[in-house]
C-alpha positions in Angstrom: 113.1 27.6 102.8 109.3 27.2 101.7 110.2 23.6 100.4 111.5 22.5 103.8 108.5 24.4 105.6 105.9 22.3 103.3 107.9 19.0 104.4 107.5 19.8 108.3 104.0 20.6 107.3 103.4 17.2 105.4 105.4 15.2 108.2 102.9 16.6 110.6 100.1 15.6 108.6 101.3 12.2 108.1 101.7 12.0 112.0 98.3 12.9 112.5 96.7 10.6 109.8 98.8 7.7 111.3 100.9 7.4 108.0 104.2 6.2 108.2 106.5 8.3 105.4 109.7 9.2 104.9 109.2 12.9 103.5 112.2 14.7 102.3 113.2 17.5 100.0 116.0 18.4 97.8 117.4 20.1 95.0 116.7 19.3 91.5 120.5 19.3 90.8 121.0 16.6 93.9 118.0 14.5 92.9 120.1 11.9 91.3 122.3 11.0 94.4 118.8 10.8 96.5 117.3 8.3 93.8 120.5 6.3 94.4 120.2 6.0 98.0 116.5 6.1 98.9 113.5 4.1 97.8 111.6 6.6 96.5 107.7 5.7 96.1 106.7 9.1 94.9 108.2 12.2 93.4 106.5 15.6 93.9 108.0 18.8 92.3 107.6 22.2 93.4 105.5 24.5 90.9 109.1 26.4 90.3 110.5 23.5 88.7 107.4 22.4 86.8 109.3 22.7 83.5 111.5 19.8 84.6 108.5 17.2 85.1 109.5 15.5 81.8 113.0 15.2 82.5 112.2 13.7 86.1 109.8 11.3 84.6 112.6 10.0 82.3 114.8 9.6 85.1 112.0 7.7 87.1 111.7 5.2 84.2 108.0 4.3 85.4 109.9 3.3 88.7 107.6 5.6 90.7 105.0 8.3 90.0 106.5 12.0 89.0 103.9 15.0 89.3 104.1 18.7 90.2 102.7 19.7 93.5 99.3 21.8 93.4 100.3 25.4 93.1 97.5 26.4 95.7 98.4 23.9 98.1 101.7 24.9 97.6 101.3 28.5 98.1 99.2 28.3 101.1 101.9 25.3 102.5 99.0 22.8 102.9 101.0 19.9 104.1 97.6 17.6 104.3 96.8 18.5 100.8 99.8 17.9 99.6 100.3 14.6 101.6 97.1 13.3 100.1 98.6 14.1 96.5 101.3 11.8 97.2 99.3 9.2 98.6 97.2 9.2 95.9 99.9 8.6 93.5 101.6 6.3 95.4 98.1 4.2 95.7 97.4 4.4 92.0 101.2 3.4 91.1 100.5 0.2 93.6 97.5 -0.8 91.5 
């Protein structure tokens, strides 16, 4: 539930900033299916699954960056801050 609230806040922040982004959340167990269906630019993991970061980095195989969401931003549901984290990762991967 908290993850879907964060996604909603990130979408609102993206709209306010004029950023065109497809932001979605999925269960870790369903991530492989999502990777097959969508073009993923960045994968942010909730702090509660930080232990899976290395697994997801292997699955990403360098195609997109994987990082754990800043714990404070997640805890405060700061959609703008998490959006900026994703955009920085995306920009860094593009260069």
